[in-house]
DSSP file (Angstrom, degrees, kcal/mol; ACC not computed):
  #  RESIDUE AA STRUCTURE BP1 BP2  ACC     N-H-->O    O-->H-N    N-H-->O    O-->H-N    TCO  KAPPA ALPHA  PHI   PSI    X-CA   Y-CA   Z-CA
    1    1 A X    >         0   0    0      0, 0.0     3,-1.2     0, 0.0     4,-0.2   0.000 360.0 360.0 360.0 117.8  -36.7  -46.8  158.4
    2    2 A X  G >   +     0   0    0      1,-0.3     3,-1.7     2,-0.2     6,-0.2   0.867 360.0  62.0 -59.2 -40.5  -34.4  -47.9  155.6
    3    3 A X  G 3  S+     0   0    0      1,-0.3    -1,-0.3     5,-0.1     0, 0.0   0.698 107.7  43.7 -65.7 -18.9  -31.3  -46.3  157.0
    4    4 A X  G <  S+     0   0    0     -3,-1.2    -1,-0.3     4,-0.1    -2,-0.2   0.245  81.3 124.4-110.7  12.8  -31.4  -48.4  160.1
    5    5 A X  S <> S-     0   0    0     -3,-1.7     4,-2.5    -4,-0.2     5,-0.2  -0.463  70.7-120.2 -70.2 146.3  -32.2  -51.8  158.6
    6    6 A X  H  > S+     0   0    0      1,-0.2     4,-2.2     2,-0.2     5,-0.1   0.854 112.5  53.4 -56.2 -37.2  -29.7  -54.5  159.5
    7    7 A X  H  > S+     0   0    0      2,-0.2     4,-0.9     1,-0.2    -1,-0.2   0.918 110.7  46.0 -65.6 -42.7  -28.8  -55.1  155.9
    8    8 A X  H >4 S+     0   0    0     -6,-0.2     3,-0.7     1,-0.2     4,-0.3   0.933 114.3  47.4 -64.8 -46.4  -28.0  -51.4  155.3
    9    9 A X  H >< S+     0   0    0     -4,-2.5     3,-1.4     1,-0.2    -1,-0.2   0.843 104.0  61.6 -66.3 -33.1  -26.0  -51.1  158.5
   10   10 A X  H 3< S+     0   0    0     -4,-2.2    -1,-0.2     1,-0.3    -2,-0.2   0.789 102.1  52.8 -63.8 -26.8  -24.0  -54.3  157.7
   11   11 A X  T << S+     0   0    0     -4,-0.9    -1,-0.3    -3,-0.7     2,-0.2   0.505  97.9  85.9 -85.7  -4.4  -22.7  -52.6  154.5
   12   12 A X    <   -     0   0    0     -3,-1.4     2,-0.4    -4,-0.3    -3,-0.0  -0.632  65.3-146.1 -98.6 155.1  -21.5  -49.6  156.4
   13   13 A X        -     0   0    0     -2,-0.2     2,-0.4     0, 0.0    -2,-0.0  -0.980  15.8-168.4-119.4 133.5  -18.1  -49.0  158.1
   14   14 A X        -     0   0    0     -2,-0.4     2,-0.1     4,-0.0    -2,-0.0  -0.933  14.6-134.0-122.1 143.5  -17.9  -46.9  161.3
   15   15 A X     >  -     0   0    0     -2,-0.4     4,-2.3     1,-0.1     5,-0.2  -0.352  39.3 -94.2 -85.2 176.9  -14.9  -45.5  163.1
   16   16 A X  H  > S+     0   0    0      1,-0.2     4,-2.4     2,-0.2     5,-0.2   0.876 123.8  51.1 -62.3 -40.1  -14.5  -45.7  166.9
   17   17 A X  H  > S+     0   0    0      2,-0.2     4,-2.2     1,-0.2    -1,-0.2   0.909 110.6  48.8 -65.3 -41.5  -16.0  -42.3  167.6
   18   18 A X  H  > S+     0   0    0      2,-0.2     4,-2.5     1,-0.2    -2,-0.2   0.906 111.6  49.6 -65.0 -41.0  -19.1  -43.0  165.4
   19   19 A X  H  X S+     0   0    0     -4,-2.3     4,-2.4     2,-0.2    -2,-0.2   0.902 110.2  50.5 -64.6 -40.1  -19.6  -46.3  167.2
   20   20 A X  H  X S+     0   0    0     -4,-2.4     4,-2.4     2,-0.2    -1,-0.2   0.896 110.9  49.6 -63.8 -39.4  -19.3  -44.7  170.6
   21   21 A X  H  X S+     0   0    0     -4,-2.2     4,-2.5     2,-0.2    -2,-0.2   0.923 111.2  48.2 -65.8 -44.4  -21.9  -42.1  169.6
   22   22 A X  H  X S+     0   0    0     -4,-2.5     4,-2.1     2,-0.2    -2,-0.2   0.897 111.9  50.2 -62.1 -40.3  -24.3  -44.7  168.3
   23   23 A X  H  X S+     0   0    0     -4,-2.4     4,-2.2     2,-0.2    -2,-0.2   0.919 110.9  48.8 -64.1 -43.5  -23.9  -46.7  171.5
   24   24 A X  H  X S+     0   0    0     -4,-2.4     4,-2.7     1,-0.2     5,-0.2   0.901 109.5  52.4 -64.3 -40.7  -24.5  -43.6  173.6
   25   25 A X  H  X S+     0   0    0     -4,-2.5     4,-2.2     1,-0.2    -1,-0.2   0.916 110.1  48.5 -61.0 -42.6  -27.6  -42.7  171.6
   26   26 A X  H  X S+     0   0    0     -4,-2.1     4,-1.9     2,-0.2    -1,-0.2   0.890 111.3  50.5 -63.7 -39.3  -29.0  -46.2  172.2
   27   27 A X  H  X S+     0   0    0     -4,-2.2     4,-1.9     1,-0.2    -2,-0.2   0.931 112.4  45.5 -65.0 -45.7  -28.3  -46.0  175.9
   28   28 A X  H  X S+     0   0    0     -4,-2.7     4,-2.5     1,-0.2    -1,-0.2   0.840 109.2  55.9 -69.1 -31.7  -30.0  -42.6  176.2
   29   29 A X  H  X S+     0   0    0     -4,-2.2     4,-2.4    -5,-0.2    -1,-0.2   0.917 107.5  49.7 -64.7 -40.8  -33.0  -43.9  174.2
   30   30 A X  H  X S+     0   0    0     -4,-1.9     4,-2.1     1,-0.2    -2,-0.2   0.899 111.2  48.8 -62.3 -40.3  -33.4  -46.8  176.6
   31   31 A X  H  X S+     0   0    0     -4,-1.9     4,-2.6     2,-0.2    -2,-0.2   0.889 109.9  52.2 -66.5 -38.1  -33.2  -44.3  179.6
   32   32 A X  H  X S+     0   0    0     -4,-2.5     4,-2.6     2,-0.2    -2,-0.2   0.924 109.5  48.8 -63.7 -43.8  -35.8  -42.1  177.9
   33   33 A X  H  X S+     0   0    0     -4,-2.4     4,-2.2     1,-0.2    -1,-0.2   0.893 111.7  49.7 -63.4 -39.5  -38.2  -45.1  177.4
   34   34 A X  H  X S+     0   0    0     -4,-2.1     4,-2.2     2,-0.2    -1,-0.2   0.917 111.1  49.5 -64.6 -42.9  -37.7  -46.1  181.0
   35   35 A X  H  X S+     0   0    0     -4,-2.6     4,-2.1     1,-0.2    -2,-0.2   0.926 111.5  48.3 -61.1 -45.7  -38.5  -42.5  182.2
   36   36 A X  H  X S+     0   0    0     -4,-2.6     4,-0.7     1,-0.2    -1,-0.2   0.890 113.1  48.5 -63.0 -39.4  -41.6  -42.3  180.0
   37   37 A X  H  < S+     0   0    0     -4,-2.2     4,-0.5    -5,-0.2    -1,-0.2   0.862 116.6  41.9 -69.5 -35.0  -42.8  -45.7  181.3
   38   38 A X  H  X S+     0   0    0     -4,-2.2     4,-2.4     1,-0.2     5,-0.2   0.721  94.8  80.2 -86.7 -21.4  -42.2  -44.8  185.0
   39   39 A X  H  X S+     0   0    0     -4,-2.1     4,-2.8     1,-0.2     5,-0.2   0.908  92.3  47.9 -56.4 -48.5  -43.5  -41.2  184.9
   40   40 A X  H  X S+     0   0    0     -4,-0.7     4,-2.2     1,-0.2    -1,-0.2   0.887 112.1  51.5 -61.0 -35.5  -47.2  -42.1  185.2
   41   41 A X  H  > S+     0   0    0     -4,-0.5     4,-1.1     2,-0.2    -1,-0.2   0.930 111.8  45.6 -65.7 -44.9  -46.4  -44.4  188.1
   42   42 A X  H >X S+     0   0    0     -4,-2.4     4,-0.8     1,-0.2     3,-0.6   0.924 113.3  50.0 -64.0 -44.6  -44.5  -41.7  189.9
   43   43 A X  H >X S+     0   0    0     -4,-2.8     3,-0.6     1,-0.2     4,-0.5   0.864 107.1  54.2 -63.8 -35.6  -47.2  -39.2  189.3
   44   44 A X  H 3< S+     0   0    0     -4,-2.2     4,-0.4    -5,-0.2    -1,-0.2   0.761 105.8  54.7 -70.7 -22.3  -50.0  -41.5  190.5
   45   45 A X  H <X S+     0   0    0     -4,-1.1     4,-1.8    -3,-0.6    -1,-0.2   0.664  87.5  82.2 -82.0 -17.1  -48.0  -42.0  193.8
   46   46 A X  H <X S+     0   0    0     -4,-0.8     4,-2.2    -3,-0.6     5,-0.2   0.906  86.1  52.8 -59.1 -46.2  -47.9  -38.2  194.5
   47   47 A X  H  X S+     0   0    0     -4,-0.5     4,-2.3     1,-0.2    -1,-0.2   0.898 109.0  51.1 -58.6 -37.6  -51.4  -37.9  196.0
   48   48 A X  H  > S+     0   0    0     -4,-0.4     4,-2.3    -3,-0.2    -1,-0.2   0.881 108.2  52.3 -66.1 -36.4  -50.6  -40.7  198.5
   49   49 A X  H  X S+     0   0    0     -4,-1.8     4,-2.0     1,-0.2    -2,-0.2   0.919 111.3  46.2 -64.1 -42.3  -47.4  -39.0  199.5
   50   50 A X  H  X S+     0   0    0     -4,-2.2     4,-2.1     2,-0.2    -2,-0.2   0.871 111.4  51.6 -69.6 -35.9  -49.2  -35.7  200.2
   51   51 A X  H  X S+     0   0    0     -4,-2.3     4,-1.5    -5,-0.2    -1,-0.2   0.912 111.0  48.6 -65.2 -41.4  -51.9  -37.5  202.1
   52   52 A X  H  X S+     0   0    0     -4,-2.3     4,-0.5     1,-0.2    -2,-0.2   0.872 112.2  48.1 -66.3 -37.0  -49.3  -39.3  204.2
   53   53 A X  H  < S+     0   0    0     -4,-2.0     3,-0.5     1,-0.2    -1,-0.2   0.848 110.4  52.1 -71.7 -34.6  -47.5  -36.0  204.9
   54   54 A X  H  < S+     0   0    0     -4,-2.1    -1,-0.2     1,-0.2    -2,-0.2   0.809 110.1  48.1 -72.1 -29.2  -50.7  -34.2  205.9
   55   55 A X  H  <        0   0    0     -4,-1.5    -1,-0.2     1,-0.2    -2,-0.2   0.556 360.0 360.0 -88.2  -7.5  -51.7  -36.8  208.4
   56   56 A X     <        0   0    0     -4,-0.5    -1,-0.2    -3,-0.5    -2,-0.1   0.482 360.0 360.0 -82.9 360.0  -48.3  -37.0  210.1
């Protein structure tokens, strides 16, 4: 994506609110990637949880 290349961004000036928004977007994107990566692992553990609860 041309608009997010380091050279393009280096030529831009951002105010404090815009920088805070960009930082928050990056943080939430990281959380989203972590959630997507962990979801299959959590879902695969569910049957074991139910088996353990049924046998107790």
